[in-house]
N, C-alpha and C positions, 0 to 999 in steps of 0.2 A: 683408462677409465675417464669418463666425463659425464657432466649433467646433460641429459637428453633434452631435446627441444619439445615444447608443447605449444600447440596453436591455440593459445588462450583466447584469442579473438573469437573463436567459434563457440566458446562456452556460454551457456545462458548466464544471466546476471548472478543468480544465487550460486551456481557452480563455480563461476569465475572467482567470486569473493571467497568461497570455501577453499578453493585451491590455494589462494594466497594466505588464507588463515592457516592452513596446514604447513605451508612454507614458513610462515612466521613462527609457528610453534616449534618446528624443527630447528630453525636457527637459534631460537632461545634455548632449546634443549642442549644443542651442541655448543653454544656460546659463540657470539659474533666475534669476540676477541680471538678465540681459538681458530676460527675460520679466516681470520684476518680480513674481515669485511665490516668492521665496526662503523666506519664513516659511511660506507655505502648503505648499510642496514639502517642507520639512523636517518639517512635521507629518504629511504624507502618507507619507513614507518608512517610519517605524516601523510603520504600519498595513499597508503592503505587505509588510514583513518578517513580520508576524504571519500574513498569509495564506500566505506561503511556509512558515512553520513548521507551520501547520495542515494544509497539503497533504502535507508530508513525513510527518506523523503518520499520515494516512490511507494513504499509500503503504506505510508500514511495517506497517500492519495486514494487508497482504497476506500477512504471515507466517502468519496463521491458515490460509489456503488451502494454503500449503506444508506446514504441519503435518498437515493432513488427508491430503494426498497421501503424505507420508512415513509416516504411520500405516498407510495402506492398503498401501503397498509392504512395510512390515514385516510386516503381517498375512499378505500373500500368501506371503512367504518362510517364515514360521513354519508356516502351514497346509500349505504344500507339503512342508516337512520332515517334519511329522507324518504326512502322507499317504504319503510315501515310506517311512517307517518302518512304517506299517500294512501296506503292500504287502509289506514284507520279512518280515512274520509268516508269510507263505505261501511263502517262498522254499524252493527245493528243498534248500538246504544247511541242515543242522541247526545249524551254527555261526552262520549268519546269523540263523536264526529265534530262537535263544537270545539273541543280541545285541539283536535287535529287541524281544524280550519285556522285557529289562531296561530298554531305553530307554523303552518304553511306560509302565513304572512311573514313570519320571521325569516324562514328559509328563502322565500322569494325576494325579500329585501336585500339579501347579500348576493343574490344571483348564483351563477354556476361557480361555486367556490373551488371545485376541483380543477378548473381550468385557469385559475388565477396564477400569476407568478408565485414562486415558492414562498417568498417572504410575505407577500400580500395574503397568501392563503393562510399562513400561520397566524397573522394578525386577525383575519376575518374569522377563522375558527375560534380564536380566543374570545372575540367579541360575541360570537354566537353562544359560546359556552356560558359566558356571563349572563346572557339573557335567559338561557335555558335553566340555569341553576338559580336564577333570581326571580324575576317577575313571572316567568312562565314555568317555574318548577312544578306547580300543581298540574299544569297541562301535560308535562312530560310523564308525570305519574299516571294520569288518566289514560294516556295513549300507550304507556308501557315502554317508553324508550329511555328510562332512567339508566339502565345498564349501558346502553349505547352512548349516552352522554359521558358517563364515567370512563368508558374505554376510549372515546374520542379524545378526552383530556389527556389521558396517558400517552396516546399516540402523538398528539400535538406537542406535548412537552418533550418526548423523545426526539422528535424531528428537530425541534428548536435547539436541543442540546448538541445534536450532530452538526447543525449549521454553525453553531458557535465554535465547535471543535475544528471544523474546516477553516473558519476564519482565522483561528489561532495558528493553524498549520500554514496558511498562506502568509500570515504576518511574519512568521519566523522562518519562512522557507529559505533554504540555502541556495546560493547562485551556482552551486556546483552542478555541472552536467555529468550524468553518469558515464556517458560515452567518453568524455574527456578524462574523467577520473580513472576509468579503466585503462585508457591508453597511457596515462602517466605512471600508474603503478606497474604496468607491464614493462615499460621502458626501464624503470629503475630495477625491476627484477632481472631483465636481460643483462644489465650491466653487472649485477652481482653474479649471475650465472657465468658470464664470460670471465670475470675475475677469478672465480674459483677454478674454472677449467684451465686458465693460464697458470695459476699457482700449482696445480697438479703437475703440469709440464715442467715447471721450474724446480719444485720442491719434492716431487714424488707424491704418490697417492696415499700413503699410510695415514697421514693426518686428516684426510678428507674422505676416506673410503666409506665409513659408516654413514656419513652425511649424504654422500652421493648415491649410495645404494638405496637408502631410505627415500630420498627425494625422487629418484627414478621410479620407485615403486608407486609413489603418489602420482607422478606424471603419467605412468602407464594407466592408472585408474581413470584419470580425467581424459586421457587421449581416447579412450573408448567412447566417451561422451561426444567428443568432437567428430569421431567417425560416424556415429549414429545419426548425426545431423547433416552430414555431407559437407556443405559450406565451402565449395571450391573457391568461390570469389573471395570470401573472407579469409581463407587460408592464404591466398595470394597476397592479400593486404597485410596479413601477419608476417609473411616472409619478408616483404618489403620493409616493414617496420623493424623486424629483427636485424635485417641487413644493415640498417642505418646505425645500429648500436654495436656492431661487430668490428 
């Protein structure tokens, strides 16, 4: 009996980390001391934590997609507000037409806001909002764009919050590269696997049977994921990587 191989290189990031998480839980359940891999497991744990950190960094980068969505939402509100005011220039009421004409001067002064760089757009929208809520507040009421102004402020603030969050992410970003972190934790795992397989040969299987059977069941589960992806090239790379640790 021995621990089977798994071509972890072919696993997607989440599955790769989850495999190692199940391995960690199993070792902790059986006891690293009982398995006689205490030193090796203690060397493996920091590498596992590195992969966790690298994955979290990638997850946080999803903020970029949220920023794009928030920017589009803000653009839609702003353009809708301008279009509403443009339509009011043809309103039957002279009072509404006059208010719309004054507001058009404000919008024209800031130009095509939606095409400005993101930070400049945030600043421009903020300034426009101050004018619409201040000097031109009566005109926004006359034209009927008060609710647009309120919604635009909400959208602009939400966008600004996301930008600050991304800045914080960039400032605290780890230098860990996920690919390198995966390779390191795999290498440490291979060493543990080969040590246990060697101990089985020397000491017999009885002390390791439960651990090996359980781990092999976990490996079989994740092996199905690697088969579903194909990945011949990456499997060859994995074999070469494992060979260097055998």
